[in-house]
N, C-alpha and C positions, 0 to 999 in steps of 0.2 A: 599505298604510298602517298605521302603528303605532297600534293602537286602545287602548293602555293610557292611561287618562286620569287615573288617580290611584293613587299609591302612597304610603301613609302608614304610618309605623312606630308611631305612638302612638295607635292606635285608629281608630274610624270618624270620618267627617266629622260634626262637630257643627253642626246646623242650627237657626236661629231662623226660624220661619214667622210672617209678619205679614200678617194679613188681618182685615177687620172682620166677616167672616162665620164663625161658629163651624163651620158646615157645610163651607165651603171650606177652612178650616184642617185639618179632619179629612180631607177629600178629598185635599189635598196631602200630608199626613202618611201617609196610606194608600198613595199612590203611592211615596213616597220610601223608606219602610221596607221595601219589597220587595227593596231592595238592601242586602246585609249590611255594605256599607261606609259606609252612611249612618245617622245617628241624629238624629231630631228631638228635641232636648233642651229645647225651650221653644216655646210659641206665644204670640202677642200679638195682641189684638183692636183695638188702636189705636196710633197713633204714640207716645203717651206711654208705654204699656206696653212698646213695643219699645225705646225709649231707656233705660227703667228696667232692662230685662232686660240690655241691652248694657253698662250701667254696672256690673253686678254679676257677670256671668258671661262666660266665654270661648266664643266660637263660631268656626267656620271659614268659614261662609257664611250669608248672610241672604237669604231670599226675601220680597220686599216688594210689596204690592198698591199701586196708584197712588191710586185713588179710595176714600178713607176719610173719615168724618166727623171734624170737628175738624182736627187736623193731617193734611194729605194726604200721600201717599207721596213726592212730590217734596220737600216741606219735611223729612220724616223723613230722606230720603236726604241732603239737604245737611247735616243735623246729624250724621248717621252719618259722613260723609266728614271733617267737622271734629273731631268728639269721639271717635269710635270706628271709625276706619277699618277696614273689613272688606269683602271681596268680596260684592257685592250683586246679586242676580238679580231683576229686575223681573217680576212675574207679575200680569197684568191683562187683563181683557177689552178694555181701551182702548189696549193697547200693541201692536197688530199691526204688522207690518212696514209701514213707510212713513208711520206717523202722527207728527205733530209731537211728541207727548208722549213717544214712544219716543226720539227723538233728544235731547230735553231731559233725559231720565233718563240717557242715556249721557253727555251733557255734564257732568251733575252728579255723575258718578262711578260709576254702575251699570256692571258689566262685561258684562252680556248681558241679554236679555229673553225672555220666553216668554208666549205668548198663553194666558190663564187657561182651563183646561178648562171646557167648558159645564156648566151645572148641571142638565142634563136627563137625568141617569142615569149609572150607573157605567160603562156600556159606552164612551161617548165619552171619559170621564175615563181609563179604562184604555188606550184606544187611544193617547192622547197621553202615557202614563206613561213609557215608555222614553226619549222625546225629552226630557222634563222632567229625568229622572234624568241623562241625558247632559249637558244644559245645566248642571245644578247641579255635577256633578263638574268640568266644565271651569271653571266660575266659582271653585270652591273652590281650584283650584291657582294661580290668578293671585295674584302677590305683592301685598301690600297697598299698597305704594307705587305700584303701577301703577293702582290704583282710586282715582283722585283727582278732585276737583271741578275742572274745567277753567274757570278764570276768564277768559273772553273776553267782549269787548264788541262791539256792532255797530260797523262801520267807517263813518266819515263818507265819503259819496260826493261831497262838494263838490269840484268841480274835476277830478273823474276822467274825465269824458266826453272833454274835449279832449285830455287826456294820453293816454288809451288810443287815441285816433284817430291819434296820432303813432307808435304802436308798429308800424312797418313789418315786414311779413313777411320783408323782406330782411335785417332785423337778426337773425333767428333763427339762432343758432350752436350751441345745445345743447338737449337735451331730457332730461326725467326721466320715467321710467315707474314708477308705483307699483302693485303688484299685491296684492290680498288677497281672502280669502274669509271663513270664519267669524271673527267678531270684528274684521273689517276696518272696520266702521262706527266703533268706538271709536278705532282707530288713525288713521283719517283725520281724525277730529274733533280728534285731538291734534296733527296736522300742518298742515292747510290753514289754519286761522285764524292761524297764526304765520308764514306765508310773506310775504315782502316783495314788491317790485314786479317782480322777475325780468326785468331789462331785456334779457337776451340769450337767454332760453329759454322753452319751454313745458313744462308738466307734464301728463302723461296719467295718469289714475287708472282702473285696471280693477278693478271690484269684482264679486264673484260674487253679485249679487242681480238680481232681475228689473228690467226697464226701468221700470216704474211706481214701484217703491220707490226705485230710484236717482234718478229725476227728483225725487221728493219730498225725497230727501236733499240733492240739489244745491240745491233752492229753500230748504231749511232752512239750509244753510251759507252761502249768498251774503251775507246781511247781516254775517257775521263775517269775510268774506274780503276782503283788499286786492286781489289779483288777481281778475279777472273769471272766473266759473265758467260752463261750458256743458256741457250734456248732448248727446252726439254719437252718432248712429247712422247717419250717412251721410258725405258728403264735405265736408271743410271746410279752409279755408286756415289754417295754423298761424301764430299771432302771438305774439310775446314777451309775457310778462306775463299769459298766460291759462292756466287750468287746465281741461282737458277731461276729462270723465267718459264712459267707455264700459262697457257691460255686459260681464261676463267671458266671455260666450259670442260676443262680437263681436271680430273681429280687425282691427287697424289696419295699413295699408300706407302707406309714406311715399314720395312722389315729388317730384322737383324741379318747381317750377312758376315759370318765369322764374328770378328770383334768390331766390325763397322756397321754401317747402315746402307741399305739400298732403297731408292725411291722409285716406285712403279707409277708411271703416269699414263692414264687412259682417259679417252673422251667419255664422259658420263653424263649424258642428258638426264635431268631430273624433272619428272612431271609435276611434283608438288610445288606449289607456289611459295612454300615456306622454306625449302631446302634447295641448295645448289651444289655444284661441285666443291666450292670452298667449304661447305659444311662437312662433306666427306673427308677433305683434306685435313680439317681441324680435328675432326673425330679420331682419324688415325694418328696425327701428330701428338694429340694430347694423351692418348693411350700409350704411345711409344716413349715419349719424352717427359711427360708429366710436368714438374716444375722447372724443366729445362726448356720449355717452349715459351717464346715471346710472340704474341699475336698483335699485329698492327692493322687497323683499319684506316685507310686514307680516303680521299674524296671519292664519293660514289653514291648512286641513287637507287641501286637495286635492293630487293627485299631480302637477300640471302645473308647468311652468317650467323643468325641468332642461335640455331641449333648447335653449330660448331663452337661458338663463343661460350655457350653454357658449359660445354665439356672442357674447354680450357680453363674456365674458372673452377670447375668441380674438381679438376686434377692439379689444382694449385699452380697453373701456368699464369703468366702475366698478360693482361689485355690492356692496350692503350690505343688511342685514336688520335688522328690529326685534329687539331683545333678546328671545330666546325666552321667558325667564322672566317677562316682562311681557305676553306674548301670551295671549289667551283660547284660541287654538288654535295651539300652537307648532310643529306638524309641518312646515309650509312653510319657515319661517325655519331650523329645525333641519336640514332636508334641505340647504339652501344652505350652511350652515356646515360640515356633514359633507362635502359633495361638493366645495365650492370654497374652504373655509377663509375664507368671507366674514366681514368685520367685522360687528359688531352695535352697535346703539345704541338709546337710548330715543327715543320719538317726538319730543320737544322737541329732541333732538340731531339728529335726522333733518331736521327743518324747518330748523335752522341750516345743516346740510350743503347742503341744496337752495339755501337763499339764497346761500351762498358759491359754489356750483357755477355759479349763473346770473349772477354778476358779470362 
């Protein structure tokens, strides 16, 4: 895998560090400056200080704490996205994977998050240092227009129960499979809330996160989604108008069940470095649905998907990727463009494509 995360011709990455604790600001700075491609050019101890700094100086990326007195991090983030759009990395003890505040931050425009190093000594801080540096470099290369506040509102559920009950599995004609890993949360947040009723098909989302965090993400997304969302780790009957989430280490197999379709989901660790569960999922889906399969690769840096994508193309399915320049981790989409000359699009365009595909 290509591990070059940053290539900048005009000097180091200029970083604004925002945290209400002077000690934590210094700790984060100490970590970041170990890399000669990074320069902490300013620190702010409050939201007001951060916005003042952004109004007078140019930065490449901002690290932002969530819980601060006065203007909290989410309020600061919303202001940043409106007034001074810049890739922002949330760094907080309260933004671990799976927490609601993490997903709120991503929806408000943060490009990634990192759990704040513990304050119980330099050893633990240094152990997490390389991961923080890697996260920051990834964040810094995301184009500003990709780091935007997603203006979505909860969907009214009035009248949906009866309508969903009429979605017969016999009506299923097409499926869409979306795969992502690093940065996938943000990509899915920019796609699923903009899906319509999908009368002829189902969407299956495979994300490389653990089951608990994926379940929390599905719960977070449901109020913003018109289609029903389900977390699946077993067998289920596919219905039009539904979005099914499966962990990326689980493979889905599709079988005819009467006039409809059943999806069997099982954990399938693959030893080969070239194949993963997503390959098995795409192999089965392309065999079952042929040109009725739409496969989308969003932000991700894993090596998997080539074998499955080959079968999608061979069986006349459609293959498309998120525009690499807008991805937190562009390696996966870039791989598909290079290997298959796949078309690319922004997430909002991908959601329109899925809506059109399912009519």
